[in-house]
N, CA, C and O atoms as a Tinker XYZ file with bonds, in Angstrom:
   452  protein
     1  N     -4.779000   10.189000    1.793000    73     2
     2  CA    -3.511000   11.279000    2.037000    64     1     3
     3  C     -3.467000   11.120000    3.660000    63     2     4     5
     4  O     -2.416000   10.702000    4.145000    81     3
     5  N     -4.565000   11.433000    4.527000    73     3     6
     6  CA    -4.298000   11.899000    6.132000    64     5     7
     7  C     -3.818000   10.327000    6.367000    63     6     8     9
     8  O     -2.951000   10.199000    7.232000    81     7
     9  N     -4.117000    9.519000    5.928000    73     7    10
    10  CA    -4.027000    8.170000    6.479000    64     9    11
    11  C     -2.223000    7.913000    6.310000    63    10    12    13
    12  O     -1.618000    7.207000    7.118000    81    11
    13  N     -1.482000    8.649000    5.063000    73    11    14
    14  CA    -0.397000    8.645000    4.911000    64    13    15
    15  C      0.462000    9.266000    6.134000    63    14    16    17
    16  O      1.305000    8.828000    6.917000    81    15
    17  N     -0.171000   10.494000    5.908000    73    15    18
    18  CA     0.391000   11.651000    6.688000    64    17    19
    19  C      0.641000   11.381000    8.565000    63    18    20    21
    20  O      1.556000   11.707000    9.320000    81    19
    21  N     -0.186000   10.909000    8.701000    73    19    22
    22  CA    -0.815000   10.026000    9.938000    64    21    23
    23  C      0.377000    9.122000   10.403000    63    22    24    25
    24  O      1.029000    9.210000   11.443000    81    23
    25  N      0.508000    8.163000    9.294000    73    23    26
    26  CA     1.090000    6.974000    9.685000    64    25    27
    27  C      2.786000    7.277000    9.426000    63    26    28    29
    28  O      3.758000    6.608000    9.775000    81    27
    29  N      2.685000    8.810000    8.526000    73    27    30
    30  CA     4.528000    9.230000    8.294000    64    29    31
    31  C      5.107000   10.001000    9.550000    63    30    32    33
    32  O      6.272000   10.222000    9.879000    81    31
    33  N      3.869000   10.346000   10.155000    73    31    34
    34  CA     4.018000   11.438000   11.619000    64    33    35
    35  C      4.626000    9.863000   13.020000    63    34    36    37
    36  O      5.518000    9.938000   13.865000    81    35
    37  N      3.936000    8.978000   12.788000    73    35    38
    38  CA     3.958000    7.834000   13.988000    64    37    39
    39  C      5.727000    7.443000   13.456000    63    38    40    41
    40  O      6.658000    7.432000   14.262000    81    39
    41  N      5.859000    7.196000   12.214000    73    39    42
    42  CA     7.259000    6.699000   12.139000    64    41    43
    43  C      8.072000    8.003000   11.979000    63    42    44    45
    44  O      9.181000    7.478000   11.889000    81    43
    45  N      8.233000    8.888000   11.913000    73    43    46
    46  CA     8.877000    9.884000   12.151000    64    45    47
    47  C      9.061000   10.114000   13.949000    63    46    48    49
    48  O     10.228000    9.957000   14.308000    81    47
    49  N      8.349000   10.360000   14.765000    73    47    50
    50  CA     8.541000   10.321000   15.938000    64    49    51
    51  C      9.286000    8.708000   16.644000    63    50    52    53
    52  O      9.865000    8.627000   17.727000    81    51
    53  N      9.121000    7.927000   15.971000    73    51    54
    54  CA     9.460000    6.482000   16.214000    64    53    55
    55  C     11.261000    6.666000   16.123000    63    54    56    57
    56  O     12.110000    6.345000   16.955000    81    55
    57  N     11.425000    7.349000   14.683000    73    55    58
    58  CA    12.482000    7.460000   14.770000    64    57    59
    59  C     13.348000    8.543000   15.252000    63    58    60    61
    60  O     14.548000    8.493000   15.521000    81    59
    61  N     12.512000    9.550000   15.316000    73    59    62
    62  CA    13.298000   10.507000   16.581000    64    61    63
    63  C     13.549000   10.062000   18.190000    63    62    64    65
    64  O     14.314000   10.609000   18.983000    81    63
    65  N     12.819000    9.101000   18.386000    73    63    66
    66  CA    13.077000    8.728000   19.942000    64    65    67
    67  C     14.251000    7.884000   19.983000    63    66    68    69
    68  O     15.078000    7.884000   20.895000    81    67
    69  N     14.286000    6.927000   18.603000    73    67    70
    70  CA    15.345000    6.336000   18.846000    64    69    71
    71  C     16.879000    6.887000   18.247000    63    70    72    73
    72  O     17.885000    6.196000   18.407000    81    71
    73  N     16.914000    8.116000   17.596000    73    71    74
    74  CA    17.574000    9.366000   17.248000    64    73    75
    75  C     18.209000    8.416000   15.864000    63    74    76    77
    76  O     19.381000    8.422000   15.488000    81    75
    77  N     17.299000    7.787000   15.382000    73    75    78
    78  CA    17.340000    7.201000   13.839000    64    77    79
    79  C     17.594000    8.605000   12.596000    63    78    80    81
    80  O     18.343000    8.662000   11.620000    81    79
    81  N     16.758000    9.461000   13.079000    73    79    82
    82  CA    16.650000   10.561000   12.417000    64    81    83
    83  C     17.856000   11.035000   12.112000    63    82    84    85
    84  O     18.158000   11.292000   10.946000    81    83
    85  N     18.812000   11.231000   13.287000    73    83    86
    86  CA    20.437000   11.779000   13.203000    64    85    87
    87  C     21.235000   10.577000   12.608000    63    86    88    89
    88  O     22.394000   10.919000   12.845000    81    87
    89  N     21.279000    9.734000   12.165000    73    87    90
    90  CA    21.728000    8.783000   11.632000    64    89    91
    91  C     22.317000    9.061000   10.650000    63    90    92    93
    92  O     21.877000   10.036000   10.041000    81    91
    93  N     23.936000    8.125000    9.883000    73    91    94
    94  CA    24.215000    8.525000    8.833000    64    93    95
    95  C     23.384000    8.020000    7.339000    63    94    96    97
    96  O     23.501000    6.823000    7.078000    81    95
    97  N     22.851000    8.574000    6.707000    73    95    98
    98  CA    21.692000    8.147000    5.402000    64    97    99
    99  C     22.495000    6.777000    5.007000    63    98   100   101
   100  O     21.976000    5.660000    5.007000    81    99
   101  N     23.657000    7.023000    4.720000    73    99   102
   102  CA    24.278000    5.606000    4.317000    64   101   103
   103  C     23.595000    4.453000    5.221000    63   102   104   105
   104  O     23.066000    3.585000    4.526000    81   103
   105  N     23.483000    4.240000    6.673000    73   103   106
   106  CA    23.339000    3.168000    6.999000    64   105   107
   107  C     21.960000    2.697000    6.794000    63   106   108   109
   108  O     21.746000    1.485000    6.768000    81   107
   109  N     20.743000    3.781000    6.606000    73   107   110
   110  CA    19.002000    3.881000    5.871000    64   109   111
   111  C     19.474000    2.994000    4.765000    63   110   112   113
   112  O     18.929000    1.898000    4.635000    81   111
   113  N     20.635000    3.435000    3.785000    73   111   114
   114  CA    20.665000    3.204000    2.691000    64   113   115
   115  C     20.581000    1.541000    2.293000    63   114   116   117
   116  O     19.783000    0.838000    1.673000    81   115
   117  N     22.166000    1.276000    3.176000    73   115   118
   118  CA    22.546000   -0.525000    3.765000    64   117   119
   119  C     21.186000   -0.916000    3.957000    63   118   120   121
   120  O     20.800000   -1.774000    3.163000    81   119
   121  N     20.181000   -0.432000    4.979000    73   119   122
   122  CA    18.740000   -1.029000    5.774000    64   121   123
   123  C     18.104000   -1.272000    4.155000    63   122   124   125
   124  O     17.561000   -2.376000    4.180000    81   123
   125  N     17.997000   -0.783000    3.051000    73   123   126
   126  CA    17.100000   -0.920000    2.018000    64   125   127
   127  C     17.632000   -1.914000    1.406000    63   126   128   129
   128  O     16.965000   -2.932000    1.223000    81   127
   129  N     19.037000   -1.810000    0.936000    73   127   130
   130  CA    19.414000   -2.730000    0.011000    64   129   131
   131  C     19.320000   -4.253000    1.084000    63   130   132   133
   132  O     19.015000   -5.293000    0.500000    81   131
   133  N     19.544000   -4.309000    2.372000    73   131   134
   134  CA    19.445000   -5.749000    2.868000    64   133   135
   135  C     18.049000   -5.731000    2.478000    63   134   136   137
   136  O     17.843000   -6.651000    1.688000    81   135
   137  N     16.931000   -4.996000    2.737000    73   135   138
   138  CA    15.366000   -5.613000    2.952000    64   137   139
   139  C     15.240000   -5.684000    1.453000    63   138   140   141
   140  O     14.584000   -6.723000    1.518000    81   139
   141  N     15.292000   -5.521000    0.504000    73   139   142
   142  CA    15.140000   -6.002000   -0.727000    64   141   143
   143  C     15.646000   -7.434000   -0.908000    63   142   144   145
   144  O     14.858000   -8.292000   -1.307000    81   143
   145  N     16.892000   -7.731000   -0.641000    73   143   146
   146  CA    17.415000   -8.630000   -0.260000    64   145   147
   147  C     16.539000   -9.648000    0.057000    63   146   148   149
   148  O     16.215000  -10.654000   -0.574000    81   147
   149  N     16.083000   -9.066000    1.546000    73   147   150
   150  CA    14.751000  -10.365000    2.139000    64   149   151
   151  C     13.466000  -10.378000    1.263000    63   150   152   153
   152  O     12.889000  -11.455000    1.116000    81   151
   153  N     12.907000   -9.093000    0.587000    73   151   154
   154  CA    12.085000   -9.195000   -0.094000    64   153   155
   155  C     12.124000  -10.400000   -1.227000    63   154   156   157
   156  O     11.489000  -11.452000   -1.151000    81   155
   157  N     12.763000  -10.115000   -1.994000    73   155   158
   158  CA    13.429000  -11.133000   -3.099000    64   157   159
   159  C     13.574000  -12.717000   -2.876000    63   158   160   161
   160  O     13.290000  -13.617000   -3.666000    81   159
   161  N     14.176000  -12.815000   -1.382000    73   159   162
   162  CA    13.871000  -14.372000   -1.050000    64   161   163
   163  C     12.665000  -14.756000   -0.427000    63   162   164   165
   164  O     12.456000  -15.942000   -0.173000    81   163
   165  N     11.719000  -13.727000   -0.111000    73   163   166
   166  CA    10.710000  -13.968000    0.432000    64   165   167
   167  C      9.588000  -14.259000   -0.964000    63   166   168   169
   168  O      8.609000  -15.002000   -0.893000    81   167
   169  N      9.979000  -13.539000   -2.114000    73   167   170
   170  CA     9.372000  -13.489000   -3.375000    64   169   171
   171  C      9.469000  -14.786000   -3.778000    63   170   172   173
   172  O      8.454000  -15.479000   -3.843000    81   171
   173  N     10.649000  -15.258000   -4.085000    73   171   174
   174  CA    11.195000  -16.684000   -4.158000    64   173   175
   175  C     10.712000  -17.761000   -3.640000    63   174   176   177
   176  O     10.640000  -18.718000   -4.412000    81   175
   177  N     10.294000  -17.942000   -2.394000    73   175   178
   178  CA     9.807000  -18.577000   -1.540000    64   177   179
   179  C      8.768000  -18.754000   -1.570000    63   178   180   181
   180  O      8.466000  -19.883000   -1.186000    81   179
   181  N      7.329000  -17.646000   -2.104000    73   179   182
   182  CA     5.885000  -17.245000   -2.166000    64   181   183
   183  C      5.374000  -17.528000   -0.655000    63   182   184   185
   184  O      4.406000  -18.250000   -0.414000    81   183
   185  N      6.372000  -16.674000    0.617000    73   183   186
   186  CA     6.343000  -16.799000    1.628000    64   185   187
   187  C      5.201000  -14.934000    1.873000    63   186   188   189
   188  O      5.576000  -13.869000    2.363000    81   187
   189  N      4.185000  -15.225000    1.427000    73   187   190
   190  CA     3.304000  -14.138000    1.966000    64   189   191
   191  C      3.790000  -13.113000    2.754000    63   190   192   193
   192  O      4.100000  -11.990000    2.356000    81   191
   193  N      3.881000  -13.781000    4.551000    73   191   194
   194  CA     4.029000  -13.040000    5.301000    64   193   195
   195  C      4.938000  -12.352000    5.744000    63   194   196   197
   196  O      4.858000  -11.322000    6.413000    81   195
   197  N      6.397000  -13.248000    5.157000    73   195   198
   198  CA     7.607000  -12.281000    5.235000    64   197   199
   199  C      7.231000  -11.500000    4.141000    63   198   200   201
   200  O      6.972000  -10.351000    4.500000    81   199
   201  N      7.069000  -11.733000    2.643000    73   199   202
   202  CA     6.652000  -10.615000    1.921000    64   201   203
   203  C      6.279000   -9.235000    2.065000    63   202   204   205
   204  O      6.789000   -8.252000    1.526000    81   203
   205  N      5.002000   -9.321000    3.131000    73   203   206
   206  CA     4.445000   -7.989000    3.616000    64   205   207
   207  C      5.430000   -7.587000    4.259000    63   206   208   209
   208  O      6.020000   -6.631000    3.757000    81   207
   209  N      6.002000   -8.178000    5.654000    73   207   210
   210  CA     7.358000   -7.691000    6.456000    64   209   211
   211  C      8.167000   -6.725000    5.978000    63   210   212   213
   212  O      8.342000   -5.578000    6.390000    81   211
   213  N      8.815000   -7.508000    4.741000    73   211   214
   214  CA    10.051000   -6.624000    4.418000    64   213   215
   215  C      9.378000   -5.643000    3.233000    63   214   216   217
   216  O      9.930000   -4.575000    2.969000    81   215
   217  N      8.365000   -5.989000    2.652000    73   215   218
   218  CA     7.714000   -4.582000    1.954000    64   217   219
   219  C      7.645000   -3.456000    3.136000    63   218   220   221
   220  O      7.878000   -2.362000    2.621000    81   219
   221  N      7.419000   -3.342000    4.464000    73   219   222
   222  CA     6.863000   -2.759000    5.303000    64   221   223
   223  C      8.226000   -2.130000    5.736000    63   222   224   225
   224  O      8.400000   -0.924000    5.912000    81   223
   225  N      9.179000   -3.116000    5.886000    73   223   226
   226  CA    10.335000   -2.632000    6.518000    64   225   227
   227  C     10.773000   -1.509000    5.589000    63   226   228   229
   228  O     10.967000   -0.416000    6.120000    81   227
   229  N     11.009000   -1.661000    3.884000    73   227   230
   230  CA    11.794000   -1.273000    3.119000    64   229   231
   231  C     11.181000    0.276000    2.890000    63   230   232   233
   232  O     11.859000    1.302000    2.853000    81   231
   233  N     10.116000    0.203000    2.787000    73   231   234
   234  CA     9.220000    1.465000    3.181000    64   233   235
   235  C      9.288000    2.245000    4.063000    63   234   236   237
   236  O      9.123000    3.443000    3.833000    81   235
   237  N      9.601000    1.686000    5.552000    73   235   238
   238  CA    10.165000    2.596000    6.824000    64   237   239
   239  C     11.750000    3.065000    6.441000    63   238   240   241
   240  O     12.265000    4.175000    6.578000    81   239
   241  N     12.246000    1.996000    5.987000    73   239   242
   242  CA    13.692000    2.680000    6.028000    64   241   243
   243  C     13.713000    3.608000    4.279000    63   242   244   245
   244  O     14.553000    4.504000    4.353000    81   243
   245  N     13.244000    3.589000    3.308000    73   243   246
   246  CA    12.634000    4.461000    2.859000    64   245   247
   247  C     12.279000    5.779000    3.144000    63   246   248   249
   248  O     12.972000    6.699000    2.708000    81   247
   249  N     11.207000    6.005000    3.875000    73   247   250
   250  CA    10.621000    7.020000    4.575000    64   249   251
   251  C     11.803000    7.956000    5.138000    63   250   252   253
   252  O     11.874000    9.161000    4.900000    81   251
   253  N     12.892000    7.094000    6.066000    73   251   254
   254  CA    13.839000    7.841000    6.672000    64   253   255
   255  C     14.898000    8.105000    6.143000    63   254   256   257
   256  O     15.660000    8.905000    6.687000    81   255
   257  N     15.163000    7.602000    5.147000    73   255   258
   258  CA    16.307000    7.592000    4.065000    64   257   259
   259  C     15.909000    8.910000    3.496000    63   258   260   261
   260  O     16.821000    9.731000    3.395000    81   259
   261  N     14.739000    9.260000    3.111000    73   259   262
   262  CA    13.999000   10.674000    2.640000    64   261   263
   263  C     14.443000   11.514000    3.271000    63   262   264   265
   264  O     15.082000   12.464000    2.819000    81   263
   265  N     14.152000   11.287000    4.563000    73   263   266
   266  CA    14.266000   12.691000    6.140000    64   265   267
   267  C     15.432000   12.937000    6.014000    63   266   268   269
   268  O     15.937000   14.054000    5.906000    81   267
   269  N     16.014000   11.799000    6.016000    73   267   270
   270  CA    18.081000   11.980000    6.297000    64   269   271
   271  C     18.427000   13.027000    5.092000    63   270   272   273
   272  O     19.105000   14.034000    5.299000    81   271
   273  N     18.044000   12.785000    4.174000    73   271   274
   274  CA    19.160000   13.163000    2.532000    64   273   275
   275  C     17.921000   14.609000    2.209000    63   274   276   277
   276  O     18.129000   15.297000    1.209000    81   275
   277  N     16.711000   14.942000    3.118000    73   275   278
   278  CA    16.024000   16.194000    2.605000    64   277   279
   279  C     15.096000   15.947000    1.418000    63   278   280   281
   280  O     14.781000   16.948000    0.774000    81   279
   281  N     14.620000   14.791000    1.041000    73   279   282
   282  CA    13.964000   14.710000    0.259000    64   281   283
   283  C     12.537000   14.208000    0.537000    63   282   284   285
   284  O     12.403000   13.289000    1.345000    81   283
   285  N     11.320000   14.806000   -0.146000    73   283   286
   286  CA     9.884000   14.501000    0.295000    64   285   287
   287  C      9.491000   13.261000   -0.503000    63   286   288   289
   288  O      9.423000   12.999000   -1.704000    81   287
   289  N      9.279000   12.656000    0.538000    73   287   290
   290  CA     8.841000   11.036000   -0.350000    64   289   291
   291  C      7.494000   11.032000   -0.656000    63   290   292   293
   292  O      7.221000   10.041000   -1.333000    81   291
   293  N      6.582000   11.711000   -0.439000    73   291   294
   294  CA     5.595000   12.081000   -0.775000    64   293   295
   295  C      5.574000   12.898000   -2.452000    63   294   296   297
   296  O      4.915000   12.609000   -3.451000    81   295
   297  N      6.329000   13.714000   -2.277000    73   295   298
   298  CA     6.699000   14.525000   -3.681000    64   297   299
   299  C      7.552000   13.751000   -4.417000    63   298   300   301
   300  O      7.754000   13.956000   -5.614000    81   299
   301  N      8.030000   12.940000   -3.834000    73   299   302
   302  CA     9.487000   11.771000   -4.861000    64   301   303
   303  C      8.083000   10.698000   -5.520000    63   302   304   305
   304  O      8.085000   10.410000   -6.717000    81   303
   305  N      7.201000   10.300000   -4.790000    73   303   306
   306  CA     6.352000    9.237000   -5.252000    64   305   307
   307  C      4.967000   10.047000   -6.288000    63   306   308   309
   308  O      4.241000    9.355000   -7.002000    81   307
   309  N      4.875000   10.976000   -6.224000    73   307   310
   310  CA     3.936000   11.768000   -7.455000    64   309   311
   311  C      4.881000   11.919000   -8.382000    63   310   312   313
   312  O      4.591000   11.140000   -9.290000    81   311
   313  N      5.894000   12.524000   -8.654000    73   311   314
   314  CA     7.031000   12.361000   -9.196000    64   313   315
   315  C      6.923000   11.743000  -10.255000    63   314   316   317
   316  O      6.424000   12.074000  -11.330000    81   315
   317  N      7.739000   10.199000   -9.693000    73   315   318
   318  CA     7.609000    8.954000  -10.220000    64   317   319
   319  C      6.279000    8.246000  -10.882000    63   318   320   321
   320  O      6.387000    7.390000  -11.760000    81   319
   321  N      5.222000    8.621000  -10.450000    73   319   322
   322  CA     3.912000    8.611000  -10.924000    64   321   323
   323  C      3.748000    9.360000  -12.326000    63   322   324   325
   324  O      3.556000    8.814000  -13.412000    81   323
   325  N      3.829000   10.300000  -12.149000    73   323   326
   326  CA     3.668000   11.523000  -13.349000    64   325   327
   327  C      5.051000   10.820000  -14.197000    63   326   328   329
   328  O      4.982000   11.494000  -15.224000    81   327
   329  N      5.692000   10.326000  -14.310000    73   327   330
   330  CA     6.772000   10.300000  -15.129000    64   329   331
   331  C      6.499000    9.070000  -15.998000    63   330   332   333
   332  O      6.882000    8.995000  -17.165000    81   331
   333  N      5.725000    7.984000  -15.284000    73   331   334
   334  CA     5.567000    6.808000  -15.854000    64   333   335
   335  C      3.811000    6.494000  -15.961000    63   334   336   337
   336  O      3.480000    5.381000  -16.371000    81   335
   337  N      2.851000    7.382000  -15.626000    73   335   338
   338  CA     1.566000    7.525000  -15.847000    64   337   339
   339  C      1.143000    7.400000  -17.235000    63   338   340   341
   340  O      0.156000    6.738000  -17.555000    81   339
   341  N      1.979000    8.115000  -18.178000    73   339   342
   342  CA     1.577000    8.024000  -19.500000    64   341   343
   343  C      2.073000    7.159000  -20.622000    63   342   344   345
   344  O      1.716000    7.125000  -21.800000    81   343
   345  N      3.066000    6.404000  -19.912000    73   343   346
   346  CA     3.916000    5.219000  -20.457000    64   345   347
   347  C      3.263000    4.124000  -21.042000    63   346   348   349
   348  O      2.468000    3.467000  -20.371000    81   347
   349  N      3.529000    3.820000  -22.342000    73   347   350
   350  CA     2.590000    3.061000  -22.610000    64   349   351
   351  C      3.721000    1.732000  -23.474000    63   350   352   353
   352  O      4.850000    2.064000  -23.833000    81   351
   353  N      3.256000    0.439000  -23.676000    73   351   354
   354  CA     4.246000   -0.454000  -23.942000    64   353   355
   355  C      2.880000   -1.814000  -23.788000    63   354   356   357
   356  O      1.668000   -1.898000  -23.592000    81   355
   357  N      3.915000   -2.571000  -23.998000    73   355   358
   358  CA     3.413000   -4.410000  -23.363000    64   357   359
   359  C      4.319000   -4.886000  -22.505000    63   358   360   361
   360  O      5.457000   -4.476000  -22.277000    81   359
   361  N      3.464000   -6.188000  -21.839000    73   359   362
   362  CA     4.360000   -6.933000  -21.652000    64   361   363
   363  C      4.685000   -8.218000  -22.117000    63   362   364   365
   364  O      3.835000   -8.754000  -22.828000    81   363
   365  N      5.868000   -8.922000  -21.846000    73   363   366
   366  CA     6.144000  -10.199000  -22.622000    64   365   367
   367  C      5.824000  -11.131000  -22.088000    63   366   368   369
   368  O      5.401000  -10.948000  -20.947000    81   367
   369  N      5.855000  -12.514000  -22.591000    73   367   370
   370  CA     5.265000  -13.735000  -22.018000    64   369   371
   371  C      6.362000  -14.245000  -20.902000    63   370   372   373
   372  O      6.243000  -15.429000  -20.588000    81   371
   373  N      7.331000  -13.562000  -20.313000    73   371   374
   374  CA     7.945000  -13.666000  -19.422000    64   373   375
   375  C      8.193000  -12.463000  -18.086000    63   374   376   377
   376  O      9.155000  -12.442000  -17.319000    81   375
   377  N      7.195000  -11.662000  -18.099000    73   375   378
   378  CA     6.468000  -10.763000  -17.288000    64   377   379
   379  C      7.586000   -9.313000  -17.611000    63   378   380   381
   380  O      7.350000   -8.340000  -16.894000    81   379
   381  N      8.537000   -9.188000  -18.446000    73   379   382
   382  CA     8.727000   -8.235000  -18.763000    64   381   383
   383  C      8.068000   -6.675000  -19.794000    63   382   384   385
   384  O      7.758000   -6.653000  -20.986000    81   383
   385  N      8.042000   -5.667000  -18.892000    73   383   386
   386  CA     7.461000   -4.686000  -19.358000    64   385   387
   387  C      8.021000   -3.875000  -20.157000    63   386   388   389
   388  O      8.667000   -3.009000  -19.566000    81   387
   389  N      8.031000   -3.809000  -21.229000    73   387   390
   390  CA     8.402000   -3.042000  -22.334000    64   389   391
   391  C      8.019000   -2.273000  -23.152000    63   390   392   393
   392  O      7.234000   -2.659000  -24.019000    81   391
   393  N      8.676000   -0.354000  -23.083000    73   391   394
   394  CA     8.185000    0.908000  -23.339000    64   393   395
   395  C      7.557000    0.767000  -24.602000    63   394   396   397
   396  O      7.873000   -0.184000  -25.317000    81   395
   397  N      6.646000    1.653000  -24.994000    73   395   398
   398  CA     6.466000    1.537000  -26.778000    64   397   399
   399  C      7.616000    2.022000  -27.208000    63   398   400   401
   400  O      8.023000    1.334000  -28.144000    81   399
   401  N      8.570000    3.199000  -26.859000    73   399   402
   402  CA     9.705000    3.635000  -27.198000    64   401   403
   403  C     10.568000    2.417000  -28.026000    63   402   404   405
   404  O     10.876000    2.196000  -29.197000    81   403
   405  N     10.778000    1.726000  -26.629000    73   403   406
   406  CA    11.950000    0.557000  -27.253000    64   405   407
   407  C     11.470000   -0.135000  -28.043000    63   406   408   409
   408  O     12.293000   -0.561000  -28.852000    81   407
   409  N      9.969000   -0.623000  -28.267000    73   407   410
   410  CA     9.562000   -1.677000  -29.047000    64   409   411
   411  C      9.687000   -0.963000  -30.371000    63   410   412   413
   412  O     10.225000   -1.652000  -31.237000    81   411
   413  N      9.335000    0.209000  -30.726000    73   411   414
   414  CA     9.755000    0.493000  -32.079000    64   413   415
   415  C     10.921000    0.849000  -32.224000    63   414   416   417
   416  O     11.222000    1.013000  -33.407000    81   415
   417  N     11.900000    1.084000  -31.331000    73   415   418
   418  CA    13.643000    0.693000  -31.695000    64   417   419
   419  C     13.552000   -0.665000  -31.804000    63   418   420   421
   420  O     13.549000   -0.879000  -33.016000    81   419
   421  N     13.470000   -1.769000  -31.182000    73   419   422
   422  CA    13.507000   -2.925000  -31.557000    64   421   423
   423  C     12.884000   -3.431000  -32.857000    63   422   424   425
   424  O     13.478000   -4.200000  -33.613000    81   423
   425  N     11.849000   -3.033000  -33.041000    73   423   426
   426  CA    11.002000   -3.327000  -34.501000    64   425   427
   427  C     11.922000   -2.528000  -35.608000    63   426   428   429
   428  O     12.029000   -2.768000  -36.810000    81   427
   429  N     12.376000   -1.786000  -35.039000    73   427   430
   430  CA    13.145000   -0.745000  -36.764000    64   429   431
   431  C     14.731000   -1.153000  -36.661000    63   430   432   433
   432  O     15.512000   -0.672000  -37.481000    81   431
   433  N     15.066000   -1.804000  -35.918000    73   431   434
   434  CA    16.238000   -2.671000  -36.080000    64   433   435
   435  C     16.284000   -4.104000  -36.441000    63   434   436   437
   436  O     17.323000   -4.694000  -36.739000    81   435
   437  N     14.883000   -4.734000  -36.393000    73   435   438
   438  CA    14.505000   -6.298000  -37.118000    64   437   439
   439  C     14.376000   -5.725000  -38.557000    63   438   440   441
   440  O     15.087000   -6.211000  -39.437000    81   439
   441  N     13.443000   -4.642000  -38.868000    73   439   442
   442  CA    13.836000   -4.499000  -40.091000    64   441   443
   443  C     14.879000   -4.073000  -40.993000    63   442   444   445
   444  O     14.804000   -3.966000  -42.217000    81   443
   445  N     15.798000   -3.858000  -40.283000    73   443   446
   446  CA    17.032000   -3.080000  -40.879000    64   445   447
   447  C     17.888000   -4.681000  -41.387000    63   446   448   449
   448  O     18.578000   -4.911000  -42.380000    81   447
   449  N     17.533000   -5.463000  -40.378000    73   447   450
   450  CA    18.448000   -7.061000  -40.729000    64   449   451
   451  C     18.132000   -7.797000  -41.865000    63   450   452
   452  O     18.727000   -8.848000  -42.105000    81   451
């Protein structure tokens, strides 16, 4: 937690020095969308260094976006984890996770047919 807070403070200072923390949130939103494209490309090309770089850039853009729109990034992460922590299910052969509730719905439909 302390490392997260220190890093967040550094990123906040960096953004403030460059007046990014006063920018239109849509700009950071577009940066996140661009970084997702970079992330996808790095993943598909199995470029580990670019993958790490893109994940870092995406996280920084997300942190700044959260600050611009008044969302506590840490609280959002905790809330997201709490949402999925008890989720159960299975991963298919092609790597798709299916929630237990969706599995029951799918199996119920198969029985009706």
